[in-house]
C-alpha positions in Angstrom: 4.9 -0.2 22.2 5.7 -3.5 20.6 9.1 -4.6 19.3 7.9 -4.2 15.7 7.0 -0.6 16.3 10.3 -0.1 18.0 12.0 -1.6 14.9 10.1 0.8 12.7 11.7 3.7 14.7 15.0 2.8 13.1 13.8 3.8 9.7 13.3 7.3 8.3 9.8 8.7 8.8 8.8 11.3 6.3 5.7 13.5 6.8 3.6 13.7 3.6 3.5 17.4 3.9 6.4 19.3 5.6 4.0 21.8 7.2 1.3 19.4 8.1 -1.8 18.1 6.2 -3.6 20.9 4.3 -6.3 22.4 6.5 -5.1 20.6 9.6 -1.6 22.1 10.0 -2.4 23.1 13.6 -2.7 19.4 14.5 0.7 18.2 13.1 2.4 18.1 16.4 -0.2 16.0 18.2 1.5 12.7 19.2 0.4 9.4 17.8 -0.8 6.7 20.2 0.7 3.2 19.7 -0.3 0.1 21.7 0.6 -3.5 21.0 -0.1 -3.9 17.3 -1.9 -0.7 16.4 -1.4 3.0 15.9 -4.1 5.7 16.3 -4.4 9.5 16.5 -2.7 10.2 13.2 -2.8 13.9 12.4 0.5 14.3 10.6 0.3 11.5 8.0 3.7 10.0 7.0 5.5 7.2 5.3 8.2 5.1 7.0 10.9 4.2 4.5 12.3 0.6 4.4 15.1 0.3 1.8 16.6 -3.0 0.8 20.4 -3.5 0.8 21.9 -1.9 -2.3 23.3 -5.2 -3.6 19.8 -6.7 -3.5 17.7 -3.8 -4.7 15.7 -4.3 -7.8 14.5 -0.7 -8.3 10.8 -1.7 -7.6 8.9 0.0 -4.7 5.6 -0.4 -2.9 3.6 2.0 -0.8 1.9 -0.1 1.9 -1.5 0.8 3.4 -2.2 -1.2 6.6 -5.7 -2.1 7.6 -7.6 -1.5 10.8 -11.2 -0.5 9.7 -10.2 3.2 9.5 -10.3 3.2 13.3 -6.7 2.2 13.8 -3.7 1.0 11.8 -2.4 -2.5 12.2 1.0 -1.0 11.6 3.1 -3.9 12.9 1.7 -6.9 11.0 0.5 -5.0 7.9 3.1 -2.3 7.7 6.4 -3.2 9.2 6.3 -6.9 8.5 5.1 -6.4 5.0 7.9 -3.9 4.4 10.5 -6.3 5.8 9.3 -9.1 3.4 9.4 -6.8 0.4 13.0 -5.7 1.4 13.9 -9.4 1.5 13.1 -9.7 -2.3 14.8 -6.4 -3.2 11.8 -4.1 -3.1 11.8 -0.7 -1.4 8.8 -0.3 0.9 7.1 2.7 2.4 4.6 2.0 5.2 1.9 4.7 5.1 0.2 6.1 8.2 -3.0 7.7 6.9 -5.7 9.6 8.7 -8.4 7.6 10.3 -12.0 8.7 9.6 -13.8 6.2 11.9 -11.7 6.8 15.0 -13.8 8.3 17.8 -13.9 12.1 17.4 -12.2 12.1 14.0 -12.6 15.2 11.9 -11.7 13.2 8.7 -13.6 11.5 5.9 -12.3 8.4 4.1 -13.1 9.5 0.6 -11.3 12.9 1.1 -8.5 12.6 3.6 -7.5 8.9 3.5 -7.6 9.1 -0.3 -5.5 12.4 -0.2 -2.9 10.7 2.0 -2.6 7.7 -0.4 -2.3 10.0 -3.4 0.3 12.1 -1.7 2.3 9.1 -0.6 2.5 7.9 -4.1 3.6 11.3 -5.4 6.2 11.6 -2.6 7.8 8.3 -3.3 7.9 8.9 -7.1 9.3 12.4 -6.7 12.2 11.1 -4.7 12.7 8.0 -6.8 16.3 8.9 -8.0 17.4 9.5 -4.4 16.1 6.1 -3.3 17.3 4.2 -6.3 13.7 3.5 -7.5 12.4 3.1 -11.0 9.5 5.7 -11.2 7.7 3.3 -13.5 7.7 0.4 -11.1 6.0 1.8 -8.0 2.9 0.0 -6.7 0.6 0.0 -3.8 -0.3 -2.7 -1.3 -3.4 -2.6 0.8 -4.8 -4.8 3.6 -8.5 -4.7 4.3 -9.4 -1.0 4.9 -5.9 -0.2 3.5 -7.1 -1.9 0.3 -9.9 0.7 0.1 -7.3 3.5 0.3 -5.4 1.8 -2.6 -8.7 1.5 -4.7 -9.4 5.2 -4.2 -5.9 6.0 -5.6 -5.8 3.4 -8.3 -9.2 4.0 -9.9 -9.1 7.8 -9.5 -5.5 8.7 -10.3 -4.6 12.3 -11.0 -1.7 13.5 -13.1 0.8 15.8 -11.7 0.4 19.6 -12.1 3.6 20.8 -13.9 2.9 24.3 -12.7 2.7 23.4 -9.0 4.9 25.3 -6.6 5.4 22.0 -4.6 7.6 19.7 -6.7 5.8 16.6 -5.2 2.6 17.7 -6.8 4.2 17.8 -10.2 4.3 14.0 -10.5 1.6 11.4 -11.1 0.1 9.4 -8.2 -0.9 6.5 -10.4 0.4 3.1 -9.1 2.0 0.9 -11.7 0.7 -2.3 -10.0 -1.4 -3.1 -7.0 -1.4 -5.8 -4.3 -4.8 -6.3 -2.6 -4.9 -8.4 0.6 -8.6 -9.1 1.6 -9.6 -5.6 0.5 -12.7 -3.8 1.6 -15.3 -2.5 -1.0 -14.9 1.3 -0.9 -13.3 2.9 -3.9 -14.0 0.2 -6.5 -15.9 1.7 -9.5 -18.8 0.0 -11.2 -16.6 -0.4 -14.3 -12.8 -0.6 -14.3 -10.9 1.8 -16.7 -9.0 0.0 -19.4 -5.7 1.5 -18.0 -6.2 0.0 -14.6 -2.8 -1.4 -13.3 -2.4 -5.2 -13.0 -3.5 -6.6 -9.6 -2.5 -9.4 -7.2 -5.4 -10.5 -5.0 -5.5 -12.9 -2.0 -8.2 -13.7 0.5 -9.3 -16.7 2.6 -12.6 -18.5 1.7 -14.0 -17.9 5.2 -13.6 -14.2 4.9 -16.8 -12.1 4.5 -14.9 -10.0 2.0 -14.6 -12.8 -0.6 -17.5 -11.3 -2.7 -15.6 -8.0 -2.9 -12.5 -9.8 -4.2 -14.5 -12.0 -6.7 -16.3 -8.9 -7.9 -13.0 -7.1 -8.4 -11.6 -10.1 -10.3 -14.8 -10.2 -12.5 -14.3 -6.5 -13.4 -10.7 -7.0 -14.2 -11.6 -9.9 -16.6 -14.2 -7.7 -18.2 -11.7 -4.9 -18.7 -9.1 -7.3 -20.1 -6.5 -6.2 -17.5 -4.1 -8.8 -16.0 -5.2 -10.1 -12.6 -4.1 -13.0 -10.3 -6.2 -14.4 -7.4 -5.2 -16.7 -4.6 -8.2 -17.9 -2.7 -7.2 -19.9 0.3 -9.5 -22.5 1.8 -9.0 -21.5 5.4 -7.7 -18.5 7.4 -10.5 -16.1 8.1 -9.8 -12.4 7.9 -6.6 -10.5 8.8 -4.0 -13.3 8.3 -1.5 -10.5 7.7 1.8 -11.8 6.2 1.1 -15.3 7.5 3.7 -15.2 10.2 1.2 -16.1 13.0 -0.8 -18.7 11.1 -0.6 -22.5 11.6 -1.6 -23.0 8.0 1.2 -23.7 5.6 -0.7 -22.1 2.7 -0.9 -18.8 4.6 2.6 -19.0 6.0 3.8 -19.1 2.4 1.4 -16.8 0.6 4.0 -14.0 0.4 6.0 -16.4 -1.8 3.1 -16.4 -4.3 3.3 -12.6 -4.3 7.1 -12.7 -5.1 6.4 -15.2 -7.9 3.7 -12.8 -9.4 6.1 -9.9 -9.2 8.8 -11.9 -10.9 6.5 -13.2 -13.6 5.3 -9.6 -14.3 8.9 -8.3 -14.6 8.4 -6.0 -11.6 11.5 -7.4 -10.0 13.7 -7.1 -13.1 15.9 -4.0 -13.1 16.8 -4.4 -16.8 14.2 -2.7 -19.1 15.4 -4.7 -22.0 14.5 -7.9 -20.2 11.1 -6.5 -19.3 10.4 -5.6 -22.9 11.2 -9.2 -24.0 8.5 -10.5 -21.6 
């Protein structure tokens, strides 16, 4: 197990369902397998909570979906490190471990189980917003590669909460208020974006095979008249994560562009009066 995964162990891990994932409750006690940078064998999906210092907290929050091709989760570089950066700018972060449909022998399907995990994660964070000092109207999702597909499946097919549900988590909406897409995959993106799609921050390197996916998404945002910002870097390939291992200055500092976008869109402003002025 890597140091980053050990660091994650210091934070609260909350299962998405207290009794296990619906239909797979009998597998909830199967241990995860973690090696180096990845985690597999996820049968009890969860969020790991990273909360910023109270004096720095802005009230914004992000559910993070690491990538890994739905075969593994790159939980260090695209979960823990992303959460730590968001904490540094006052944003609460929740790194999601979702079920992996392409792992060998998996009983899961991306469009059903990964999507359900993303939706439940959003509901769970929003349902406990007061406890964590979060504004329920400033909760977004961040996805890397395959994790971006999980985000798309939640963002473009949001479901309102059921006020009659026995489970209080199911009474709240799973719709993200904004989204952060880092070299996202193509699954989950509709032919036409709904007019109420949340604003998006996009970034990808020009050498990445997923550039057409990102450009297509940007085109659809422009057609729908929904705010979007794209940072297309000249070099870097796929999976540059948070830029910590790159020798390229542009990639080392790409998270600063995200912080700028969040500030410009009033996501980091805890005062609703200021947000209304912008």
